[in-house]
N, C-alpha and C positions, 0 to 999 in steps of 0.2 A: 533529499534522500532517494536513492534508486533501489528498486527491488530487482534482484538478479534473475536473469533469464534461465529457465530450465531447458535443457537440451531438447530441441525439436519444438520448443514453443517460445514465442515471444511475449514475454510476461505483460508488458504494456498493452499489448493487443488483447490479451485475456481480460485484464482489468478494465479496459475500455468496452469491451463486449458485454461485460457485467454492468454496464452504465454507471460506473463508479466515478467518472470524471466530475469534478466539482463537489463529490461527497465529502462531509467533513465531520470531524468529532472535535468539539471545542475549536481551537484555533489551528488544527491541523486539517489539511485539505489536499485531496488528490488533485494534481495539477490539471487544469483544463487544456493546457497545450501538450502534455505528455503524460500519460497515466501512469508512467513508471517512476514518477516522482511525487514525493509528499512535500507540500509547501507550508510554510508558517505564515498564517494571515496576519501575525502581529502579536499574538498572544498564546501560542501553542505551548503547552506544557509537555514534558516527555510522556506523561500519562496519556494525553490526547493523541500523540503519535503512536504510541504503543497500542493504543485502542483501535485506531484507524488501521494500523497494520493487520491486527487481529481480524477485524472485519474483512478487509481486503482478501486476506488468505482464506478465510472462511467461505466467502461468496465464490472465489475462484474454484476452490475446491469442490463446492457443491455443484457448481455448473460444469466443470471440465474434468473433475477428478484428478486435478494436478496441484502438487504442493509447491508453493513457490518460496524462496528463501531470501534472506536479506543479504546485502552485499557487505554488511559490517556485523561485527559482534556487539551485542548489548551487554554492558556492565553496569552492575548496581542499579537494578531495576527499582528498587524501593527508594 
């Protein structure tokens, strides 16, 4: 999963500068190779992925006052 870049910012760079590479929620993990990707370590649930996305967005906003967006639309969260 790739997180969309905001104009004037490289999203992966902001995530990396928040020291989130390797950060995980359940089986969902921020890639160690490219911080703009979330990888499934083998047993990630949709809840894990959405929880990780929420944390990433929160930490980037807190540190840089930048809102990042997903490159896809989430359907049926429940």
